[in-house]
DOSEGU-221880 format. One record per residue (C-alpha): residue in one letter; x, y, z. Coordinates in Angstrom, 1 decimal. Example, Ala and Ser with C-alpha at 12.3 -4.5 7.8 and 13.67 -1.06 7.14 Angstrom:
BEGIN
[rec a,[12.3,-4.5,7.8]],
[rec s,[13.7,-1.1,7.1]],
% end
This chain:
BEGIN
[rec m,[24.8,-14.7,-11.0]],
[rec v,[21.0,-14.9,-11.5]],
[rec n,[19.3,-17.7,-9.6]],
[rec a,[18.2,-20.4,-12.1]],
[rec r,[14.6,-20.2,-10.8]],
[rec l,[14.5,-16.5,-11.9]],
[rec s,[16.0,-17.0,-15.3]],
[rec g,[13.9,-15.8,-18.2]],
[rec l,[11.3,-13.9,-16.1]],
[rec a,[9.2,-11.7,-18.4]],
[rec s,[6.1,-9.4,-18.2]],
[rec q,[4.1,-8.4,-21.2]],
[rec g,[6.5,-10.5,-23.3]],
[rec v,[9.5,-8.3,-22.2]],
[rec e,[12.3,-10.0,-20.4]],
[rec l,[13.1,-8.3,-17.1]],
[rec d,[16.4,-7.1,-15.8]],
[rec l,[17.0,-9.3,-12.8]],
[rec s,[20.0,-7.5,-11.4]],
[rec p,[19.8,-6.5,-7.7]],
[rec a,[19.3,-2.8,-8.7]],
[rec s,[16.3,-3.6,-10.9]],
[rec f,[14.5,-6.6,-9.3]],
[rec g,[14.0,-7.9,-5.8]],
[rec p,[11.8,-9.6,-3.2]],
[rec l,[8.8,-8.1,-1.5]],
[rec r,[9.4,-7.1,2.1]],
[rec d,[7.7,-9.5,4.5]],
[rec s,[5.6,-7.5,6.9]],
[rec t,[4.8,-10.4,9.2]],
[rec d,[6.8,-8.7,11.9]],
[rec v,[4.2,-5.8,12.2]],
[rec r,[1.0,-7.7,11.3]],
[rec g,[-0.5,-7.2,14.7]],
[rec d,[0.5,-3.5,15.1]],
[rec a,[-1.9,-1.2,13.3]],
[rec e,[0.2,1.9,13.6]],
[rec a,[3.3,0.0,12.2]],
[rec l,[1.2,-1.4,9.4]],
[rec r,[0.1,2.0,8.3]],
[rec g,[3.6,3.3,8.5]],
[rec r,[4.9,0.4,6.4]],
[rec m,[2.2,1.0,3.9]],
[rec a,[3.1,4.7,3.7]],
[rec l,[6.7,3.9,3.1]],
[rec d,[6.4,0.8,0.8]],
[rec g,[3.0,1.2,-0.8]],
[rec y,[2.2,-2.4,-0.1]],
[rec l,[2.1,-5.0,2.7]],
[rec y,[3.2,-8.6,2.0]],
[rec l,[1.7,-10.9,4.6]],
[rec p,[2.6,-14.6,4.0]],
[rec g,[0.3,-17.0,5.7]],
[rec l,[-2.2,-14.4,7.0]],
[rec l,[-5.2,-16.2,5.6]],
[rec d,[-6.5,-19.7,6.3]],
[rec r,[-4.8,-22.0,3.8]],
[rec a,[-7.6,-24.6,4.0]],
[rec l,[-10.2,-21.9,3.2]],
[rec v,[-8.1,-20.6,0.3]],
[rec l,[-7.9,-24.1,-1.2]],
[rec e,[-11.7,-24.6,-0.7]],
[rec a,[-12.3,-21.4,-2.6]],
[rec r,[-9.8,-22.6,-5.3]],
[rec k,[-11.7,-25.8,-5.7]],
[rec s,[-15.0,-24.0,-6.2]],
[rec v,[-13.3,-22.1,-9.0]],
[rec t,[-11.5,-25.0,-10.7]],
[rec d,[-14.7,-27.1,-10.6]],
[rec r,[-16.5,-24.4,-12.5]],
[rec l,[-13.7,-24.1,-15.0]],
[rec a,[-13.8,-27.8,-15.6]],
[rec k,[-17.6,-27.8,-15.9]],
[rec e,[-17.3,-25.1,-18.6]],
[rec g,[-14.7,-27.2,-20.5]],
[rec l,[-11.9,-24.6,-20.0]],
[rec t,[-9.4,-27.0,-18.5]],
[rec d,[-7.8,-30.2,-19.8]],
[rec p,[-10.3,-33.0,-19.2]],
[rec d,[-7.5,-35.6,-19.0]],
[rec r,[-5.9,-33.8,-16.0]],
[rec p,[-7.4,-33.4,-12.5]],
[rec p,[-9.6,-30.3,-12.4]],
[rec g,[-7.7,-29.0,-9.4]],
[rec d,[-4.5,-28.7,-11.4]],
[rec a,[-6.2,-26.1,-13.6]],
[rec v,[-4.3,-27.2,-16.7]],
[rec a,[-5.5,-24.9,-19.5]],
[rec r,[-7.2,-26.0,-22.7]],
[rec p,[-5.1,-24.8,-25.6]],
[rec d,[-6.1,-21.3,-26.8]],
[rec s,[-8.6,-20.8,-24.0]],
[rec g,[-7.7,-17.1,-23.9]],
[rec l,[-8.7,-16.8,-20.3]],
[rec r,[-7.6,-13.7,-18.3]],
[rec f,[-10.5,-12.0,-16.4]],
[rec k,[-13.5,-14.0,-15.5]],
[rec p,[-15.7,-12.2,-12.9]],
[rec d,[-18.6,-14.7,-13.1]],
[rec l,[-16.4,-17.2,-11.2]],
[rec a,[-17.1,-15.0,-8.1]],
[rec h,[-20.9,-15.1,-8.6]],
[rec d,[-22.8,-17.1,-5.9]],
[rec n,[-19.4,-18.4,-4.7]],
[rec e,[-19.9,-18.9,-1.0]],
[rec p,[-16.3,-20.2,-0.2]],
[rec l,[-14.7,-17.3,-2.1]],
[rec h,[-16.9,-14.7,-0.4]],
[rec r,[-16.3,-16.2,3.0]],
[rec l,[-12.5,-16.0,2.3]],
[rec l,[-12.6,-12.4,1.0]],
[rec y,[-15.4,-10.7,3.0]],
[rec s,[-15.3,-12.3,6.5]],
[rec g,[-13.0,-13.8,9.0]],
[rec r,[-9.3,-13.0,8.9]],
[rec m,[-9.5,-10.7,5.9]],
[rec m,[-12.0,-8.3,7.4]],
[rec e,[-10.3,-8.5,10.8]],
[rec f,[-7.1,-7.5,9.2]],
[rec f,[-8.6,-4.5,7.4]],
[rec g,[-10.5,-3.4,10.5]],
[rec r,[-7.3,-3.3,12.4]],
[rec f,[-5.3,-1.7,9.5]],
[rec l,[-7.9,1.0,8.7]],
[rec g,[-8.9,1.6,12.3]],
[rec g,[-12.6,1.5,12.0]],
[rec p,[-15.6,-0.2,10.3]],
[rec v,[-14.7,-1.4,6.9]],
[rec r,[-16.7,-1.4,3.6]],
[rec h,[-15.6,-3.6,0.7]],
[rec y,[-16.6,-3.3,-2.9]],
[rec d,[-19.4,-5.6,-4.0]],
[rec f,[-17.7,-6.4,-7.3]],
[rec t,[-14.9,-9.1,-7.1]],
[rec w,[-12.2,-9.1,-9.7]],
[rec m,[-11.5,-12.8,-10.5]],
[rec r,[-8.3,-13.5,-12.5]],
[rec a,[-8.0,-16.8,-14.4]],
[rec v,[-4.9,-16.1,-16.4]],
[rec a,[-4.1,-18.8,-19.1]],
[rec p,[-0.5,-19.4,-20.2]],
[rec g,[0.8,-16.2,-21.9]],
[rec l,[1.1,-12.6,-21.0]],
[rec g,[0.4,-11.3,-17.5]],
[rec t,[-1.3,-8.1,-16.4]],
[rec h,[0.0,-4.8,-17.8]],
[rec p,[1.4,-2.1,-15.5]],
[rec h,[-1.2,0.1,-13.9]],
[rec g,[-2.4,1.9,-10.8]],
[rec d,[-5.9,1.1,-9.5]],
[rec v,[-7.0,4.6,-8.9]],
[rec v,[-7.6,5.2,-12.6]],
[rec f,[-10.2,2.4,-12.5]],
[rec m,[-11.8,3.3,-9.2]],
[rec g,[-11.0,6.8,-8.2]],
[rec r,[-14.5,8.4,-7.8]],
[rec g,[-14.7,7.6,-4.1]],
[rec t,[-12.0,7.8,-1.4]],
[rec h,[-8.4,7.3,-2.6]],
[rec d,[-7.6,5.8,0.8]],
[rec l,[-8.6,2.5,-0.9]],
[rec y,[-6.7,-0.8,-0.7]],
[rec t,[-6.5,-3.8,-2.9]],
[rec a,[-6.1,-7.3,-1.6]],
[rec w,[-4.4,-9.6,-4.1]],
[rec t,[-5.2,-13.1,-3.0]],
[rec p,[-3.5,-16.1,-4.8]],
[rec l,[-5.9,-19.0,-5.0]],
[rec g,[-3.2,-21.7,-4.8]],
[rec d,[0.6,-21.7,-4.8]],
[rec v,[2.0,-19.3,-7.4]],
[rec d,[5.7,-19.8,-8.3]],
[rec y,[7.8,-17.7,-10.7]],
[rec v,[6.8,-19.9,-13.7]],
[rec l,[3.0,-19.5,-13.0]],
[rec g,[3.7,-15.8,-12.6]],
[rec g,[2.4,-13.8,-9.7]],
[rec l,[1.9,-10.1,-9.0]],
[rec m,[4.8,-7.6,-8.8]],
[rec v,[4.9,-4.0,-7.6]],
[rec l,[7.1,-1.2,-8.6]],
[rec e,[9.1,0.0,-5.7]],
[rec g,[8.3,3.5,-4.5]],
[rec s,[5.9,4.3,-7.3]],
[rec h,[3.1,5.4,-5.0]],
[rec r,[5.3,8.3,-3.8]],
[rec l,[6.2,9.7,-7.3]],
[rec q,[4.8,13.2,-7.7]],
[rec s,[5.0,13.0,-11.4]],
[rec l,[2.5,10.1,-11.4]],
[rec r,[0.2,11.7,-8.8]],
[rec e,[0.0,14.9,-10.9]],
[rec g,[-0.3,13.0,-14.2]],
[rec y,[-1.2,9.4,-14.9]],
[rec l,[-2.9,8.8,-11.6]],
[rec t,[-5.4,11.6,-12.1]],
[rec r,[-6.9,9.9,-15.1]],
[rec d,[-10.2,8.0,-15.2]],
[rec v,[-10.7,5.2,-17.8]],
[rec d,[-14.4,6.0,-18.0]],
[rec t,[-14.3,9.6,-19.0]],
[rec y,[-15.0,10.9,-22.5]],
[rec c,[-14.6,14.3,-24.2]],
[rec q,[-18.2,15.7,-24.3]],
[rec n,[-17.0,18.6,-26.5]],
[rec v,[-15.8,16.2,-29.2]],
[rec e,[-18.4,15.2,-31.7]],
[rec g,[-19.4,11.5,-31.5]],
[rec e,[-17.6,10.7,-28.3]],
[rec e,[-20.6,10.7,-26.0]],
[rec e,[-22.6,8.5,-28.2]],
[rec h,[-19.7,6.1,-28.6]],
[rec a,[-19.1,6.0,-24.8]],
[rec r,[-22.8,5.5,-23.9]],
[rec h,[-23.1,2.5,-26.2]],
[rec n,[-19.8,0.8,-25.4]],
[rec s,[-19.9,-2.0,-22.8]],
[rec n,[-16.2,-2.8,-22.7]],
[rec l,[-15.5,-4.1,-19.2]],
[rec y,[-11.9,-2.8,-19.2]],
[rec g,[-12.7,0.8,-20.1]],
[rec w,[-13.4,2.7,-23.3]],
[rec r,[-10.7,3.8,-25.6]],
[rec w,[-7.9,3.6,-23.0]],
[rec d,[-7.5,0.5,-20.9]],
[rec g,[-5.8,2.1,-18.0]],
[rec r,[-2.3,0.9,-18.5]],
[rec i,[0.6,3.2,-17.8]],
[rec s,[2.9,1.2,-20.2]],
[rec s,[3.1,-1.9,-22.2]],
[rec d,[6.8,-2.3,-21.4]],
[rec p,[7.5,-3.0,-17.7]],
[rec a,[11.3,-2.9,-18.2]],
[rec d,[11.3,0.5,-19.9]],
[rec l,[8.8,1.8,-17.3]],
[rec r,[11.1,0.8,-14.5]],
[rec e,[14.1,2.5,-16.2]],
[rec r,[12.1,5.7,-16.5]],
[rec l,[10.5,5.8,-13.0]],
[rec g,[13.3,4.1,-11.0]],
[rec g,[12.9,1.6,-8.2]],
[rec r,[12.8,-2.2,-8.6]],
[rec w,[10.1,-4.6,-9.6]],
[rec l,[9.4,-6.6,-6.5]],
[rec t,[7.6,-10.0,-6.3]],
[rec a,[7.6,-13.4,-4.6]],
[rec e,[6.8,-17.0,-5.0]],
[rec y,[3.4,-17.1,-3.2]],
[rec r,[1.6,-19.8,-1.3]],
[rec a,[-2.1,-20.3,-0.7]],
[rec g,[-2.8,-18.3,2.4]],
[rec d,[-0.5,-15.4,1.5]],
[rec l,[-1.9,-11.9,1.1]],
[rec l,[-0.5,-8.9,-0.8]],
[rec v,[-2.2,-5.5,0.0]],
[rec f,[-1.4,-2.3,-1.9]],
[rec s,[-2.6,1.2,-2.3]],
[rec a,[-4.6,2.7,-5.1]],
[rec y,[-1.5,4.7,-6.2]],
[rec t,[0.9,1.7,-6.3]],
[rec i,[2.0,0.7,-9.8]],
[rec h,[1.8,-3.0,-10.2]],
[rec a,[1.8,-5.7,-12.9]],
[rec s,[2.3,-9.4,-13.1]],
[rec l,[4.8,-11.8,-14.5]],
[rec d,[3.9,-13.7,-17.6]],
[rec n,[2.5,-17.2,-17.1]],
[rec r,[5.1,-19.6,-18.5]],
[rec s,[3.4,-22.8,-17.3]],
[rec d,[0.6,-25.0,-18.8]],
[rec r,[-1.8,-24.1,-16.0]],
[rec i,[-4.3,-21.3,-15.3]],
[rec r,[-3.1,-18.8,-12.7]],
[rec l,[-6.0,-18.1,-10.3]],
[rec s,[-6.2,-15.1,-8.0]],
[rec s,[-8.7,-12.5,-6.9]],
[rec d,[-8.6,-8.7,-6.4]],
[rec s,[-10.9,-7.3,-3.7]],
[rec r,[-11.1,-3.7,-2.5]],
[rec y,[-11.5,-2.3,1.0]],
[rec q,[-12.0,1.2,2.6]],
[rec l,[-13.4,2.8,5.7]],
[rec a,[-17.2,2.6,5.6]],
[rec s,[-17.4,6.3,6.6]],
[rec e,[-15.7,7.5,3.4]],
[rec p,[-17.2,8.1,0.0]],
[rec i,[-17.3,5.0,-2.3]],
[rec d,[-17.0,4.7,-6.1]],
[rec e,[-20.5,4.0,-7.3]],
[rec r,[-19.4,1.9,-10.2]],
[rec w,[-18.5,-1.1,-7.9]],
[rec i,[-21.3,-1.4,-5.4]],
[rec g,[-24.8,-2.8,-5.4]],
[rec e,[-26.3,-6.1,-6.6]],
[rec a,[-25.3,-5.5,-10.2]],
[rec p,[-22.4,-2.9,-10.2]],
[rec v,[-22.2,-0.9,-13.5]],
[rec g,[-18.5,-1.2,-13.6]],
[rec h,[-16.9,0.1,-16.8]],
[rec g,[-20.2,-0.2,-18.8]],
[rec p,[-22.1,2.7,-20.4]],
[rec a,[-23.7,3.7,-17.1]],
[rec g,[-20.3,4.3,-15.6]],
[rec k,[-19.1,6.8,-18.3]],
[rec r,[-18.7,10.5,-17.5]],
[rec g,[-18.1,13.5,-19.8]],
[rec r,[-15.5,16.2,-19.4]],
[rec i,[-14.3,19.2,-21.4]],
[rec c,[-11.1,18.2,-23.2]],
% end
């Protein structure tokens, strides 16, 4: 029998199969958090590290307040409810809001110093470089994030690149947190196909494509937005494995590889789900030029590259 708390879980509007063969909990890696070799082995095996309570909960909540105060000031939350509840204004349409990270000292302190950087220094075994761009998610009630792998958005540097998904507050099944597709990082079919793509390439031998690409400033890519599928249930059936997730608490950390397919549950609450994605690699390895500097070019026109199709 499906636990009542799990009933009706969906992603991209598609109800998920919650049977034990299709859906399950993330493996808690607290048991190896102090052992760098074991952490790397666990990452190679699972494609992710789930580390409950690794971060300072008080600092996470301080960073959350800095974000909810900004949302309230911009009129994006219900003025009749406490700003910290992040209750969404109807039809706010919020999903991705990178400006919430700009000049945000508590958030930068959380993501780019202290426990976070200590963890990545231990895990990667050397001096660490993080991307300068911070992906801030402010997901209003509705659909979550479509299934994708990060390398298609940031694969021009090292592929030994890791994402830290940091919930800014407690995220239960109703609010809808991140989920990963079990074993997807090891699938050769994806490594030879989908995961070789780049959202910012265009066909230079096709008339009109270069002009279109160079004058398009779509933050999420150009004609393809990087998703591997719009149907997480069908994707799981085709690729195998289970969708794995958790009910997260402020202070939890989920780290995954650039090859790990992930998505999020839909937000079935009345609140805005707040989280950040930040990226880390060894400082000695090449870095994707789209995501560094004072004003990273990202997926804008300057980030486009031509290829022969």
